PATI-587437 format. One record per residue (C-alpha): residue in three letters; x, y, z; chain. Coordinates in steps of 0.1 Angstrom, whole numbers, plus 2048, in hexadecimal, padded with zeros to 3 digits. Each point is the difference from the previous one (the first is absolute). Layout:
// residues N
+-----+-----+-----+-----+----+
!  aa !  c1 !  c2 !  c3 ! ch !
+-----+-----+-----+-----+----+
! ALA !   X !   Y !   Z !  A !
...
+-----+-----+-----+-----+----+
***
This chain:
// residues 432
+-----+-----+-----+-----+----+
!  aa !  c1 !  c2 !  c3 ! ch !
+-----+-----+-----+-----+----+
! UNK ! 8B6 ! 911 ! 7EA !  A !
! UNK ! 7E8 ! 7E9 ! 7ED !  A !
! UNK ! 819 ! 7FB ! 7E7 !  A !
! UNK ! 81C ! 7F4 ! 81C !  A !
! UNK ! 7E5 ! 7EB ! 80E !  A !
! UNK ! 7FC ! 7F3 ! 7E0 !  A !
! UNK ! 823 ! 7F5 ! 7F6 !  A !
! UNK ! 80A ! 7F1 ! 821 !  A !
! UNK ! 7DB ! 7E6 ! 7FF !  A !
! UNK ! 803 ! 7F7 ! 7DB !  A !
! UNK ! 822 ! 807 ! 7EC !  A !
! UNK ! 7F6 ! 810 ! 7DE !  A !
! UNK ! 80E ! 7E0 ! 7EB !  A !
! UNK ! 7E5 ! 7EE ! 815 !  A !
! UNK ! 7E3 ! 817 ! 7F9 !  A !
! UNK ! 7ED ! 7ED ! 7E5 !  A !
! UNK ! 806 ! 7E2 ! 80F !  A !
! UNK ! 7F4 ! 80C ! 820 !  A !
! UNK ! 7E2 ! 80B ! 7F4 !  A !
! UNK ! 7F3 ! 7E3 ! 7EC !  A !
! UNK ! 809 ! 7EA ! 818 !  A !
! UNK ! 7EB ! 816 ! 81B !  A !
! UNK ! 7E0 ! 7FB ! 7E8 !  A !
! UNK ! 800 ! 7DD ! 80E !  A !
! UNK ! 7FB ! 807 ! 81D !  A !
! UNK ! 7DD ! 812 ! 7F6 !  A !
! UNK ! 7F8 ! 7DE ! 7EB !  A !
! UNK ! 7FF ! 7EE ! 820 !  A !
! UNK ! 7F4 ! 816 ! 815 !  A !
! UNK ! 7E1 ! 7FF ! 7E8 !  A !
! UNK ! 7FC ! 7E3 ! 7FC !  A !
! UNK ! 804 ! 7FB ! 82C !  A !
! UNK ! 7E4 ! 815 ! 803 !  A !
! UNK ! 7E6 ! 7F9 ! 7E7 !  A !
! UNK ! 802 ! 7DE ! 80E !  A !
! UNK ! 7FA ! 80C ! 822 !  A !
! UNK ! 7D9 ! 806 ! 7FC !  A !
! UNK ! 7FD ! 7E2 ! 7F0 !  A !
! UNK ! 7FB ! 7EC ! 81F !  A !
! UNK ! 7E1 ! 813 ! 808 !  A !
! UNK ! 7F5 ! 7FD ! 7DA !  A !
! UNK ! 806 ! 7DE ! 801 !  A !
! UNK ! 7EE ! 7F8 ! 81F !  A !
! UNK ! 7E1 ! 80D ! 7F5 !  A !
! UNK ! 7FF ! 7F8 ! 7D9 !  A !
! UNK ! 80E ! 7D9 ! 807 !  A !
! UNK ! 7E8 ! 801 ! 821 !  A !
! UNK ! 821 ! 7F6 ! 81B !  A !
! UNK ! 809 ! 808 ! 81E !  A !
! UNK ! 818 ! 817 ! 80B !  A !
! UNK ! 81A ! 7E6 ! 80A !  A !
! UNK ! 7FB ! 7F0 ! 7DE !  A !
! UNK ! 801 ! 821 ! 7EB !  A !
! UNK ! 81F ! 80A ! 814 !  A !
! UNK ! 812 ! 7E4 ! 7EA !  A !
! UNK ! 801 ! 81A ! 7E4 !  A !
! UNK ! 81C ! 809 ! 815 !  A !
! UNK ! 811 ! 7DE ! 807 !  A !
! UNK ! 7FF ! 7FA ! 7DC !  A !
! UNK ! 80B ! 820 ! 7F6 !  A !
! UNK ! 822 ! 805 ! 81C !  A !
! UNK ! 806 ! 7DB ! 800 !  A !
! UNK ! 811 ! 805 ! 7DB !  A !
! UNK ! 816 ! 81A ! 810 !  A !
! UNK ! 80B ! 7E0 ! 819 !  A !
! UNK ! 7FF ! 7E9 ! 7E4 !  A !
! UNK ! 817 ! 813 ! 7E9 !  A !
! UNK ! 816 ! 814 ! 812 !  A !
! UNK ! 81B ! 7E8 ! 802 !  A !
! UNK ! 7FE ! 7F5 ! 7D9 !  A !
! UNK ! 7FF ! 828 ! 7F8 !  A !
! UNK ! 822 ! 808 ! 813 !  A !
! UNK ! 813 ! 7E1 ! 7F6 !  A !
! UNK ! 7F6 ! 807 ! 7DA !  A !
! UNK ! 80B ! 827 ! 807 !  A !
! UNK ! 822 ! 7F0 ! 80C !  A !
! UNK ! 800 ! 7EE ! 7DF !  A !
! UNK ! 7FC ! 817 ! 7E8 !  A !
! UNK ! 7F6 ! 825 ! 80C !  A !
! UNK ! 7EA ! 815 ! 80C !  A !
! UNK ! 7F3 ! 80D ! 7E2 !  A !
! UNK ! 7F8 ! 7DB ! 7F4 !  A !
! UNK ! 7EE ! 7F9 ! 821 !  A !
! UNK ! 7E9 ! 81F ! 7FC !  A !
! UNK ! 7F8 ! 7F8 ! 7DD !  A !
! UNK ! 7F5 ! 7DF ! 808 !  A !
! UNK ! 7EF ! 80B ! 820 !  A !
! UNK ! 7EC ! 816 ! 7E4 !  A !
! UNK ! 7F6 ! 7E1 ! 7ED !  A !
! UNK ! 7F1 ! 7EC ! 81E !  A !
! UNK ! 7EC ! 81F ! 80B !  A !
! UNK ! 7EF ! 805 ! 7E0 !  A !
! UNK ! 7F9 ! 7DC ! 7FF !  A !
! UNK ! 7F1 ! 801 ! 81C !  A !
! UNK ! 7EA ! 819 ! 7FB !  A !
! UNK ! 7F3 ! 7F4 ! 7DC !  A !
! UNK ! 7F7 ! 7DF ! 815 !  A !
! UNK ! 7E0 ! 816 ! 80E !  A !
! UNK ! 7F1 ! 7FC ! 7DE !  A !
! UNK ! 7FE ! 7D7 ! 802 !  A !
! UNK ! 7F5 ! 807 ! 826 !  A !
! UNK ! 7E6 ! 817 ! 7FF !  A !
! UNK ! 7F1 ! 7E7 ! 7E7 !  A !
! UNK ! 801 ! 7E2 ! 813 !  A !
! UNK ! 7F5 ! 814 ! 822 !  A !
! UNK ! 813 ! 7EE ! 813 !  A !
! UNK ! 810 ! 810 ! 81F !  A !
! UNK ! 81E ! 7E7 ! 801 !  A !
! UNK ! 808 ! 80E ! 7DC !  A !
! UNK ! 805 ! 822 ! 806 !  A !
! UNK ! 818 ! 7F7 ! 822 !  A !
! UNK ! 816 ! 7ED ! 7E5 !  A !
! UNK ! 7FE ! 81B ! 7EB !  A !
! UNK ! 809 ! 818 ! 819 !  A !
! UNK ! 81B ! 7E4 ! 80E !  A !
! UNK ! 815 ! 801 ! 7DC !  A !
! UNK ! 7FA ! 829 ! 7FF !  A !
! UNK ! 819 ! 802 ! 81F !  A !
! UNK ! 814 ! 7E8 ! 7F5 !  A !
! UNK ! 80B ! 81C ! 7EA !  A !
! UNK ! 7FD ! 81B ! 81D !  A !
! UNK ! 818 ! 7EA ! 812 !  A !
! UNK ! 81B ! 805 ! 7E5 !  A !
! UNK ! 7F5 ! 823 ! 7FB !  A !
! UNK ! 808 ! 806 ! 826 !  A !
! UNK ! 81C ! 7EC ! 806 !  A !
! UNK ! 811 ! 811 ! 7E2 !  A !
! UNK ! 7F7 ! 821 ! 802 !  A !
! UNK ! 804 ! 808 ! 825 !  A !
! UNK ! 827 ! 7F5 ! 7FE !  A !
! UNK ! 806 ! 80F ! 7DE !  A !
! UNK ! 7F3 ! 824 ! 810 !  A !
! UNK ! 819 ! 7FE ! 81E !  A !
! UNK ! 81D ! 7F8 ! 7E8 !  A !
! UNK ! 7FA ! 81F ! 7EA !  A !
! UNK ! 818 ! 813 ! 816 !  A !
! UNK ! 811 ! 802 ! 81F !  A !
! UNK ! 7F8 ! 7EF ! 821 !  A !
! UNK ! 7FC ! 816 ! 812 !  A !
! UNK ! 7E1 ! 813 ! 7EF !  A !
! UNK ! 7F0 ! 7D8 ! 7F9 !  A !
! UNK ! 7E7 ! 801 ! 818 !  A !
! UNK ! 7F4 ! 823 ! 7F8 !  A !
! UNK ! 803 ! 7FA ! 7D9 !  A !
! UNK ! 7EA ! 7DD ! 803 !  A !
! UNK ! 7E5 ! 81B ! 817 !  A !
! UNK ! 802 ! 815 ! 7E3 !  A !
! UNK ! 7FA ! 7E2 ! 7E9 !  A !
! UNK ! 7E4 ! 7F2 ! 818 !  A !
! UNK ! 7EE ! 81F ! 806 !  A !
! UNK ! 7F0 ! 7FF ! 7D8 !  A !
! UNK ! 7F4 ! 7DD ! 80B !  A !
! UNK ! 7E5 ! 80F ! 811 !  A !
! UNK ! 7F5 ! 814 ! 7E1 !  A !
! UNK ! 7F8 ! 7DD ! 7F0 !  A !
! UNK ! 7F1 ! 7F5 ! 81B !  A !
! UNK ! 7E8 ! 825 ! 803 !  A !
! UNK ! 7F7 ! 7F5 ! 7D8 !  A !
! UNK ! 7FA ! 7E0 ! 80A !  A !
! UNK ! 7E4 ! 807 ! 81B !  A !
! UNK ! 7F3 ! 818 ! 7E9 !  A !
! UNK ! 7F8 ! 7E9 ! 7E5 !  A !
! UNK ! 7F4 ! 7E5 ! 81A !  A !
! UNK ! 7E8 ! 81E ! 813 !  A !
! UNK ! 7F1 ! 80C ! 7DF !  A !
! UNK ! 806 ! 7E6 ! 7E5 !  A !
! UNK ! 7FA ! 7E3 ! 812 !  A !
! UNK ! 7ED ! 804 ! 824 !  A !
! UNK ! 7EB ! 81B ! 7F5 !  A !
! UNK ! 7F4 ! 7EC ! 7E1 !  A !
! UNK ! 7FB ! 7DE ! 812 !  A !
! UNK ! 7DB ! 7F9 ! 7FF !  A !
! UNK ! 804 ! 7E6 ! 81D !  A !
! UNK ! 803 ! 81F ! 815 !  A !
! UNK ! 7EA ! 818 ! 7F1 !  A !
! UNK ! 7EB ! 816 ! 815 !  A !
! UNK ! 7DD ! 7EB ! 7FB !  A !
! UNK ! 811 ! 7E1 ! 802 !  A !
! UNK ! 80A ! 809 ! 826 !  A !
! UNK ! 7E0 ! 80E ! 80B !  A !
! UNK ! 7F3 ! 7DB ! 7F8 !  A !
! UNK ! 81A ! 7F4 ! 817 !  A !
! UNK ! 81A ! 7F9 ! 7E7 !  A !
! UNK ! 80A ! 7E7 ! 7E1 !  A !
! UNK ! 7FA ! 7E3 ! 815 !  A !
! UNK ! 7DD ! 804 ! 803 !  A !
! UNK ! 7F8 ! 800 ! 7D7 !  A !
! UNK ! 7F2 ! 7E5 ! 7EF !  A !
! UNK ! 81D ! 7EC ! 7F1 !  A !
! UNK ! 7FB ! 80D ! 7DA !  A !
! UNK ! 803 ! 821 ! 808 !  A !
! UNK ! 81E ! 7F8 ! 813 !  A !
! UNK ! 813 ! 7EF ! 7E5 !  A !
! UNK ! 7F5 ! 81A ! 7E8 !  A !
! UNK ! 80D ! 81D ! 817 !  A !
! UNK ! 81F ! 7E5 ! 807 !  A !
! UNK ! 80C ! 7FF ! 7DA !  A !
! UNK ! 7FE ! 829 ! 801 !  A !
! UNK ! 813 ! 805 ! 81C !  A !
! UNK ! 81C ! 7E7 ! 7F8 !  A !
! UNK ! 803 ! 812 ! 7E0 !  A !
! UNK ! 806 ! 823 ! 811 !  A !
! UNK ! 818 ! 7EB ! 815 !  A !
! UNK ! 813 ! 7F3 ! 7E2 !  A !
! UNK ! 803 ! 822 ! 7EB !  A !
! UNK ! 819 ! 817 ! 818 !  A !
! UNK ! 819 ! 7DB ! 801 !  A !
! UNK ! 7FC ! 7FD ! 7DA !  A !
! UNK ! 807 ! 826 ! 7F5 !  A !
! UNK ! 821 ! 7FD ! 820 !  A !
! UNK ! 80C ! 7E0 ! 7E8 !  A !
! UNK ! 802 ! 81A ! 7E4 !  A !
! UNK ! 810 ! 81D ! 811 !  A !
! UNK ! 81A ! 7E4 ! 80D !  A !
! UNK ! 808 ! 7F6 ! 7DE !  A !
! UNK ! 805 ! 824 ! 7F5 !  A !
! UNK ! 81A ! 806 ! 81C !  A !
! UNK ! 812 ! 7DE ! 7FB !  A !
! UNK ! 80B ! 811 ! 7DE !  A !
! UNK ! 807 ! 81E ! 80E !  A !
! UNK ! 81A ! 7F1 ! 816 !  A !
! UNK ! 80E ! 7E6 ! 7E6 !  A !
! UNK ! 808 ! 823 ! 7ED !  A !
! UNK ! 80F ! 818 ! 81A !  A !
! UNK ! 80B ! 7F1 ! 81D !  A !
! UNK ! 822 ! 7F1 ! 7FC !  A !
! UNK ! 813 ! 7E9 ! 815 !  A !
! UNK ! 816 ! 819 ! 81B !  A !
! UNK ! 824 ! 7F3 ! 807 !  A !
! UNK ! 7F6 ! 804 ! 822 !  A !
! UNK ! 7E1 ! 7E5 ! 800 !  A !
! UNK ! 809 ! 7E2 ! 814 !  A !
! UNK ! 810 ! 7E5 ! 7F0 !  A !
! UNK ! 806 ! 7E0 ! 816 !  A !
! UNK ! 801 ! 7E5 ! 7EA !  A !
! UNK ! 81D ! 7F4 ! 80F !  A !
! UNK ! 7F6 ! 806 ! 822 !  A !
! UNK ! 7F7 ! 7E2 ! 816 !  A !
! UNK ! 7DC ! 7FC ! 80E !  A !
! UNK ! 803 ! 7F0 ! 821 !  A !
! UNK ! 81B ! 81A ! 805 !  A !
! UNK ! 7EB ! 81C ! 7F9 !  A !
! UNK ! 7E9 ! 7F1 ! 817 !  A !
! UNK ! 813 ! 7FC ! 81E !  A !
! UNK ! 80D ! 825 ! 7FE !  A !
! UNK ! 7DA ! 80B ! 7FD !  A !
! UNK ! 7F2 ! 7EC ! 81B !  A !
! UNK ! 822 ! 808 ! 81B !  A !
! UNK ! 7F5 ! 823 ! 7F7 !  A !
! UNK ! 7E9 ! 80D ! 820 !  A !
! UNK ! 7F2 ! 81C ! 7F1 !  A !
! UNK ! 7F8 ! 7F3 ! 7DD !  A !
! UNK ! 7F2 ! 7E1 ! 812 !  A !
! UNK ! 7E7 ! 80F ! 814 !  A !
! UNK ! 7F9 ! 817 ! 7E6 !  A !
! UNK ! 7F0 ! 7E4 ! 7EB !  A !
! UNK ! 7EC ! 7F7 ! 822 !  A !
! UNK ! 7F4 ! 826 ! 804 !  A !
! UNK ! 7FC ! 802 ! 7D9 !  A !
! UNK ! 7E5 ! 7E4 ! 801 !  A !
! UNK ! 7ED ! 814 ! 81D !  A !
! UNK ! 802 ! 823 ! 7EC !  A !
! UNK ! 7F1 ! 7EF ! 7E0 !  A !
! UNK ! 7E0 ! 7EC ! 814 !  A !
! UNK ! 7FA ! 824 ! 816 !  A !
! UNK ! 7FE ! 80D ! 7DF !  A !
! UNK ! 7EB ! 7EA ! 7EE !  A !
! UNK ! 7E9 ! 7FA ! 81E !  A !
! UNK ! 7F8 ! 827 ! 802 !  A !
! UNK ! 7FD ! 804 ! 7DC !  A !
! UNK ! 7E7 ! 7E1 ! 7F8 !  A !
! UNK ! 7E9 ! 806 ! 81D !  A !
! UNK ! 7FA ! 823 ! 804 !  A !
! UNK ! 7E3 ! 7F5 ! 7EA !  A !
! UNK ! 7F2 ! 7E7 ! 815 !  A !
! UNK ! 805 ! 81B ! 81F !  A !
! UNK ! 7ED ! 819 ! 7EB !  A !
! UNK ! 7E3 ! 7E6 ! 7F5 !  A !
! UNK ! 7F8 ! 7FD ! 824 !  A !
! UNK ! 7F9 ! 825 ! 801 !  A !
! UNK ! 7E6 ! 7FC ! 7E4 !  A !
! UNK ! 819 ! 80B ! 7E6 !  A !
! UNK ! 801 ! 7F5 ! 7DB !  A !
! UNK ! 81D ! 7F1 ! 7F5 !  A !
! UNK ! 807 ! 819 ! 7E4 !  A !
! UNK ! 7FF ! 81A ! 81B !  A !
! UNK ! 815 ! 7EE ! 81A !  A !
! UNK ! 818 ! 7FB ! 7E3 !  A !
! UNK ! 804 ! 828 ! 7FE !  A !
! UNK ! 80A ! 7FD ! 823 !  A !
! UNK ! 81A ! 7E8 ! 7F9 !  A !
! UNK ! 80E ! 819 ! 7E1 !  A !
! UNK ! 801 ! 81D ! 81B !  A !
! UNK ! 814 ! 7E8 ! 817 !  A !
! UNK ! 816 ! 7FA ! 7E5 !  A !
! UNK ! 806 ! 826 ! 7F6 !  A !
! UNK ! 807 ! 803 ! 827 !  A !
! UNK ! 819 ! 7E3 ! 7F5 !  A !
! UNK ! 812 ! 811 ! 7E5 !  A !
! UNK ! 806 ! 822 ! 812 !  A !
! UNK ! 80C ! 7ED ! 81E !  A !
! UNK ! 819 ! 7ED ! 7EA !  A !
! UNK ! 80C ! 822 ! 7F2 !  A !
! UNK ! 803 ! 80F ! 821 !  A !
! UNK ! 813 ! 7E0 ! 80F !  A !
! UNK ! 818 ! 807 ! 7E4 !  A !
! UNK ! 803 ! 822 ! 805 !  A !
! UNK ! 805 ! 7FD ! 828 !  A !
! UNK ! 81C ! 7E2 ! 7F7 !  A !
! UNK ! 819 ! 81D ! 7F7 !  A !
! UNK ! 7FE ! 80C ! 82D !  A !
! UNK ! 7F0 ! 7DF ! 80F !  A !
! UNK ! 815 ! 7E1 ! 802 !  A !
! UNK ! 7E7 ! 7E7 ! 7E6 !  A !
! UNK ! 800 ! 7E4 ! 81B !  A !
! UNK ! 7F6 ! 819 ! 81D !  A !
! UNK ! 7E8 ! 80F ! 7EC !  A !
! UNK ! 7F0 ! 7DA ! 7F4 !  A !
! UNK ! 7FC ! 7FD ! 829 !  A !
! UNK ! 7EE ! 823 ! 806 !  A !
! UNK ! 7E8 ! 7F6 ! 7DF !  A !
! UNK ! 7FB ! 7DD ! 810 !  A !
! UNK ! 7F3 ! 815 ! 81F !  A !
! UNK ! 7E7 ! 813 ! 7EF !  A !
! UNK ! 7F2 ! 7E2 ! 7EE !  A !
! UNK ! 7FC ! 7EB ! 81C !  A !
! UNK ! 7EC ! 81D ! 811 !  A !
! UNK ! 7E9 ! 806 ! 7E0 !  A !
! UNK ! 7FD ! 7D9 ! 804 !  A !
! UNK ! 7F1 ! 805 ! 81F !  A !
! UNK ! 7EC ! 81B ! 7F6 !  A !
! UNK ! 7EC ! 7E7 ! 7E6 !  A !
! UNK ! 7FF ! 7E6 ! 81A !  A !
! UNK ! 7EE ! 810 ! 81C !  A !
! UNK ! 7EE ! 822 ! 7EC !  A !
! UNK ! 7DF ! 7F2 ! 7F5 !  A !
! UNK ! 7F2 ! 811 ! 7E0 !  A !
! UNK ! 811 ! 81A ! 7E9 !  A !
! UNK ! 81A ! 80F ! 817 !  A !
! UNK ! 80B ! 7D9 ! 7FF !  A !
! UNK ! 803 ! 802 ! 7DC !  A !
! UNK ! 811 ! 81F ! 7FE !  A !
! UNK ! 819 ! 7EE ! 818 !  A !
! UNK ! 807 ! 7E4 ! 7E5 !  A !
! UNK ! 804 ! 817 ! 7E9 !  A !
! UNK ! 81D ! 814 ! 811 !  A !
! UNK ! 814 ! 7DB ! 803 !  A !
! UNK ! 809 ! 80A ! 7DD !  A !
! UNK ! 812 ! 820 ! 808 !  A !
! UNK ! 815 ! 7EC ! 819 !  A !
! UNK ! 808 ! 7DF ! 7E8 !  A !
! UNK ! 80C ! 818 ! 7E5 !  A !
! UNK ! 826 ! 7FE ! 807 !  A !
! UNK ! 7FE ! 7DD ! 80D !  A !
! UNK ! 806 ! 7E8 ! 7E2 !  A !
! UNK ! 81E ! 810 ! 7EF !  A !
! UNK ! 80F ! 808 ! 823 !  A !
! UNK ! 801 ! 7E1 ! 80A !  A !
! UNK ! 80B ! 7F4 ! 7E1 !  A !
! UNK ! 820 ! 819 ! 7FC !  A !
! UNK ! 806 ! 7F7 ! 826 !  A !
! UNK ! 806 ! 7DA ! 7FA !  A !
! UNK ! 811 ! 804 ! 7E6 !  A !
! UNK ! 817 ! 81D ! 80B !  A !
! UNK ! 81E ! 7E7 ! 805 !  A !
! UNK ! 7F6 ! 7E3 ! 7E7 !  A !
! UNK ! 821 ! 800 ! 7E8 !  A !
! UNK ! 7F1 ! 805 ! 7DD !  A !
! UNK ! 809 ! 7DF ! 7F4 !  A !
! UNK ! 7E7 ! 7F5 ! 817 !  A !
! UNK ! 7E4 ! 817 ! 7F9 !  A !
! UNK ! 7EC ! 7F0 ! 7E6 !  A !
! UNK ! 7F8 ! 7E5 ! 81A !  A !
! UNK ! 7FE ! 814 ! 820 !  A !
! UNK ! 7E9 ! 817 ! 7EE !  A !
! UNK ! 7EC ! 7DE ! 7F4 !  A !
! UNK ! 7F9 ! 7F6 ! 826 !  A !
! UNK ! 7F6 ! 822 ! 80C !  A !
! UNK ! 7E1 ! 7F9 ! 7DB !  A !
! UNK ! 7FF ! 7E1 ! 810 !  A !
! UNK ! 7F4 ! 813 ! 81C !  A !
! UNK ! 7E1 ! 80F ! 7F3 !  A !
! UNK ! 7EF ! 7DC ! 805 !  A !
! UNK ! 7F3 ! 810 ! 824 !  A !
! UNK ! 7E6 ! 80E ! 7E7 !  A !
! UNK ! 7F6 ! 7E0 ! 7F8 !  A !
! UNK ! 801 ! 7F0 ! 820 !  A !
! UNK ! 7ED ! 821 ! 818 !  A !
! UNK ! 7E6 ! 804 ! 7EE !  A !
! UNK ! 7EB ! 7E1 ! 800 !  A !
! UNK ! 805 ! 7FC ! 827 !  A !
! UNK ! 7EE ! 82A ! 803 !  A !
! UNK ! 7E8 ! 7F0 ! 7E9 !  A !
! UNK ! 7F7 ! 7E5 ! 817 !  A !
! UNK ! 7FF ! 816 ! 81F !  A !
! UNK ! 7EA ! 817 ! 7E8 !  A !
! UNK ! 7E7 ! 7E8 ! 7FC !  A !
! UNK ! 7FF ! 7F7 ! 825 !  A !
! UNK ! 7E5 ! 822 ! 7FE !  A !
! UNK ! 80E ! 80A ! 825 !  A !
! UNK ! 81D ! 7FA ! 818 !  A !
! UNK ! 7F2 ! 809 ! 823 !  A !
! UNK ! 7F4 ! 822 ! 7FE !  A !
! UNK ! 811 ! 808 ! 7E4 !  A !
! UNK ! 7F4 ! 7FB ! 7D9 !  A !
! UNK ! 815 ! 7E9 ! 7F0 !  A !
! UNK ! 807 ! 814 ! 7E8 !  A !
! UNK ! 811 ! 81B ! 815 !  A !
! UNK ! 812 ! 7E3 ! 818 !  A !
! UNK ! 80E ! 7F4 ! 7DE !  A !
! UNK ! 818 ! 81C ! 7FE !  A !
! UNK ! 813 ! 7F2 ! 820 !  A !
! UNK ! 812 ! 7EC ! 7E5 !  A !
! UNK ! 811 ! 81E ! 7F0 !  A !
! UNK ! 806 ! 810 ! 822 !  A !
! UNK ! 816 ! 7E2 ! 80A !  A !
! UNK ! 812 ! 805 ! 7DC !  A !
! UNK ! 809 ! 823 ! 806 !  A !
! UNK ! 80D ! 7F8 ! 825 !  A !
! UNK ! 816 ! 7E6 ! 7ED !  A !
! UNK ! 809 ! 81D ! 7EA !  A !
! UNK ! 80B ! 818 ! 81F !  A !
! UNK ! 817 ! 7E9 ! 80E !  A !
! UNK ! 813 ! 7FA ! 7E2 !  A !
! UNK ! 804 ! 826 ! 7FB !  A !
! UNK ! 80B ! 802 ! 825 !  A !
! UNK ! 816 ! 7E1 ! 7FE !  A !
! UNK ! 811 ! 80A ! 7E3 !  A !
! UNK ! 805 ! 828 ! 80A !  A !
! UNK ! 811 ! 7F6 ! 81E !  A !
! UNK ! 817 ! 7E2 ! 7EA !  A !
! UNK ! 807 ! 81F ! 7EC !  A !
+-----+-----+-----+-----+----+
***
């Protein structure tokens, strides 16, 4: 049965390409989830408000919005493979920019480094997702993308582990003895300067190592991945005609908007779990362990949802998972204490199928010649991760909202996002 399922999802002639391209999903998952905890790290060591520290996410996901369309046009002119190789180069450049950023000790320089790094991620996501969809039959494309996307949280788990054990656990600005005297801001200036230099070096090192890994992957892809005959060759396509076809497609058009809300919900959930736990007296390194468990739940949910798609329509499954996420978000808001934290972790189970399923549904009836530009707008929707976290950070800075702690109430924003995802699942299931 497994052999038949594999041949149906991925034909033998595409298997090596599928495996190598799938490694990229883990690679950008690592970048995403080593960066999320950096909001809390920068907030402490650079003495920033939650709103200003969340500009890390604005820079990170703003890079997607800037570069997604150029990446798609590049893929249309050349090929998916060349788009991936250029993306890996930009990824490595952004990672190595952490060296001068740490030397200058400027928060804005770190943000610029992340901005450049995500130029590369925009190229990778704009090309790798439709590439996976093209490696086989259209009927299995959404399931095939879900399978490839299942390796994204594996990279995310690795990023979270590195953030927890190699970065957050070694930050002197969040050490127990510093917390006991009221926190980093209560230290004298000379001590703070010394600790800041140490901590920024700790933040820098994983990104430099990551840049080296990315260059290695560049060599492997360049050697072993061949341009496939079924790659979208769109050099003669009319961009204006493509845009007209895309945005006259109601399912696609609404899918782009829905993807924006999904990515916003995902980034808010994983970024501010540390602030949620901090209010309960849990240090950053331990709080990141809760995030790792949540990502493990996300990974399990991704494989379970891929299996369930054999029996349940993907649009209907999206609707059901959105309901579960709404309920978990409500618990996060209304339940004070550790049970609220458990509800926050549980959101990850229900988010697991959302990105690739929204992506696959949106592109289901998009022509091959329009697929790379269609993918670009879905990748641009990742800008939701740039727009919403600063707003959530502003809410958290309020301290309290009515009778609720502000950090609890701030998760009303992910709740609203899941309502929008439910509406998309409901509407598209009726269209189907």
